[in-house]
Short mmCIF file of the C-alpha atoms (twelve columns), coordinates in Angstrom:
data_MODEL
# 
_entry.id   MODEL 
# 
loop_
_atom_site.group_PDB 
_atom_site.id 
_atom_site.type_symbol 
_atom_site.label_atom_id 
_atom_site.label_alt_id 
_atom_site.label_comp_id 
_atom_site.label_asym_id 
_atom_site.label_seq_id 
_atom_site.Cartn_x 
_atom_site.Cartn_y 
_atom_site.Cartn_z 
_atom_site.pdbx_PDB_model_num 
ATOM 1  C CA . MET A 1  -63.128 49.045 -42.337 1 
ATOM 2  C CA . HIS A 2  -66.843 49.231 -44.064 1 
ATOM 3  C CA . GLY A 3  -67.353 49.692 -47.637 1 
ATOM 4  C CA . ASN A 4  -67.112 45.608 -49.194 1 
ATOM 5  C CA . ASN A 5  -66.929 44.617 -45.850 1 
ATOM 6  C CA . LEU A 6  -70.112 43.981 -45.011 1 
ATOM 7  C CA . ASP A 7  -71.042 41.538 -45.730 1 
ATOM 8  C CA . PRO A 8  -71.780 38.541 -42.428 1 
ATOM 9  C CA . ALA A 9  -70.002 36.208 -43.505 1 
ATOM 10 C CA . SER A 10 -66.823 37.927 -44.493 1 
ATOM 11 C CA . ALA A 11 -63.688 38.820 -41.189 1 
ATOM 12 C CA . GLY A 12 -64.797 42.158 -41.503 1 
ATOM 13 C CA . GLY A 13 -68.678 41.284 -41.062 1 
ATOM 14 C CA . PHE A 14 -67.476 39.337 -38.040 1 
ATOM 15 C CA . LYS A 15 -66.076 41.837 -36.150 1 
ATOM 16 C CA . LEU A 16 -68.768 44.173 -37.360 1 
ATOM 17 C CA . MET A 17 -71.691 42.162 -35.708 1 
ATOM 18 C CA . LEU A 18 -69.287 42.320 -32.472 1 
ATOM 19 C CA . LYS A 19 -69.929 45.794 -32.889 1 
ATOM 20 C CA . ASP A 20 -73.453 45.733 -32.548 1 
ATOM 21 C CA . TYR A 21 -73.465 45.834 -36.511 1 
ATOM 22 C CA . ARG A 22 -76.954 43.868 -36.989 1 
ATOM 23 C CA . LEU A 23 -77.731 42.266 -40.622 1 
ATOM 24 C CA . THR A 24 -80.662 44.353 -41.536 1 
ATOM 25 C CA . LEU A 25 -83.349 43.933 -44.424 1 
ATOM 26 C CA . ALA A 26 -85.238 46.387 -46.293 1 
ATOM 27 C CA . GLU A 27 -87.981 45.855 -48.907 1 
ATOM 28 C CA . ILE A 28 -88.634 48.892 -50.846 1 
ATOM 29 C CA . LEU A 29 -91.541 49.473 -52.377 1 
ATOM 30 C CA . TYR A 30 -91.379 52.506 -55.948 1 
ATOM 31 C CA . HIS A 31 -93.909 53.454 -58.547 1 
ATOM 32 C CA . LEU A 32 -92.688 51.942 -61.671 1 
ATOM 33 C CA . LEU A 33 -91.988 54.481 -63.708 1 
ATOM 34 C CA . ASP A 34 -94.291 53.678 -67.510 1 
ATOM 35 C CA . HIS A 35 -97.409 52.647 -64.988 1 
ATOM 36 C CA . PRO A 36 -96.607 54.871 -62.197 1 
ATOM 37 C CA . SER A 37 -99.609 53.220 -60.356 1 
ATOM 38 C CA . LEU A 38 -98.709 50.038 -60.307 1 
ATOM 39 C CA . LEU A 39 -95.308 49.447 -57.568 1 
ATOM 40 C CA . GLN A 40 -92.232 46.713 -57.719 1 
ATOM 41 C CA . SER A 41 -90.437 45.949 -54.966 1 
ATOM 42 C CA . PHE A 42 -86.643 46.314 -54.190 1 
ATOM 43 C CA . ILE A 43 -85.252 43.602 -51.401 1 
ATOM 44 C CA . TRP A 44 -82.528 44.624 -49.811 1 
ATOM 45 C CA . GLN A 45 -79.815 42.886 -47.491 1 
ATOM 46 C CA . LYS A 46 -76.660 44.566 -45.447 1 
ATOM 47 C CA . LEU A 47 -75.328 44.682 -42.083 1 
ATOM 48 C CA . ASP A 48 -76.120 48.227 -40.008 1 
ATOM 49 C CA . ILE A 49 -76.227 49.939 -37.422 1 
ATOM 50 C CA . ALA A 50 -80.176 49.083 -36.503 1 
ATOM 51 C CA . HIS A 51 -82.143 52.720 -35.277 1 
ATOM 52 C CA . LYS A 52 -79.707 54.521 -37.357 1 
ATOM 53 C CA . TYR A 53 -78.868 52.420 -40.688 1 
ATOM 54 C CA . PRO A 54 -76.106 54.944 -42.570 1 
ATOM 55 C CA . GLU A 55 -75.976 52.039 -44.844 1 
ATOM 56 C CA . LEU A 56 -79.397 52.159 -45.477 1 
ATOM 57 C CA . LYS A 57 -79.939 55.496 -45.505 1 
ATOM 58 C CA . LYS A 58 -76.271 56.104 -48.583 1 
ATOM 59 C CA . PHE A 59 -78.165 53.856 -50.600 1 
ATOM 60 C CA . LEU A 60 -81.786 55.544 -50.852 1 
ATOM 61 C CA . GLY A 61 -80.049 58.734 -50.787 1 
ATOM 62 C CA . PHE A 62 -78.390 57.344 -54.084 1 
ATOM 63 C CA . TRP A 63 -81.948 55.772 -54.912 1 
ATOM 64 C CA . GLU A 64 -83.141 58.660 -55.020 1 
ATOM 65 C CA . ASP A 65 -80.734 61.153 -56.936 1 
ATOM 66 C CA . ASN A 66 -79.978 58.091 -59.387 1 
ATOM 67 C CA . ILE A 67 -82.855 55.970 -60.277 1 
ATOM 68 C CA . GLU A 68 -86.354 57.314 -62.611 1 
ATOM 69 C CA . GLY A 69 -88.591 55.341 -59.837 1 
ATOM 70 C CA . LYS A 70 -90.387 56.649 -57.160 1 
ATOM 71 C CA . LEU A 71 -89.947 55.617 -54.078 1 
ATOM 72 C CA . HIS A 72 -93.071 55.009 -52.384 1 
ATOM 73 C CA . SER A 73 -92.575 52.708 -49.216 1 
ATOM 74 C CA . VAL A 74 -89.246 51.300 -47.049 1 
ATOM 75 C CA . ARG A 75 -90.227 48.388 -44.197 1 
ATOM 76 C CA . VAL A 76 -87.319 47.362 -43.025 1 
ATOM 77 C CA . ASP A 77 -86.209 44.369 -40.387 1 
ATOM 78 C CA . SER A 78 -83.513 43.618 -37.962 1 
ATOM 79 C CA . THR A 79 -81.917 41.439 -36.633 1 
ATOM 80 C CA . LYS A 80 -78.873 41.150 -33.535 1 
ATOM 81 C CA . SER A 81 -76.764 38.191 -35.124 1 
ATOM 82 C CA . ILE A 82 -74.001 37.729 -32.657 1 
ATOM 83 C CA . THR A 83 -73.699 39.083 -29.222 1 
ATOM 84 C CA . SER A 84 -69.834 39.619 -27.142 1 
ATOM 85 C CA . SER A 85 -71.904 37.429 -24.716 1 
ATOM 86 C CA . GLU A 86 -72.009 34.025 -26.231 1 
ATOM 87 C CA . PHE A 87 -68.235 34.006 -26.408 1 
ATOM 88 C CA . ARG A 88 -65.873 32.166 -23.721 1 
ATOM 89 C CA . VAL A 89 -62.500 31.177 -23.815 1 
ATOM 90 C CA . VAL A 90 -62.193 27.108 -24.497 1 
ATOM 91 C CA . GLY A 91 -60.129 25.567 -21.981 1 
ATOM 92 C CA . ALA A 92 -59.101 22.860 -24.701 1 
ATOM 93 C CA . ASN A 93 -57.671 22.711 -28.148 1 
ATOM 94 C CA . PHE A 94 -58.539 20.261 -30.883 1 
ATOM 95 C CA . ALA A 95 -56.418 19.459 -34.084 1 
ATOM 96 C CA . ILE A 96 -57.975 18.366 -36.888 1 
ATOM 97 C CA . GLN A 97 -55.853 15.928 -39.010 1 
# 
């Protein structure tokens, strides 16, 4: 259920948000290869579990193993999009024609 279903707009993403996955944004600063004194910014966004961030950690591991720009810092922010308490049974049905 993970992998490509981490898109918040997908049905799989919706199910994950009910399981406390949160839309997570990370600003990754890294050193430019040709000019190591200069920093470049990369923005990463995905559904992830707050405080553990397994998806972000997996991405950063990939970065360190495969990308030559040395990481400088990572700033993370996440927001809970949906809570299960926001859902309730509604006593009416509507048909749209």
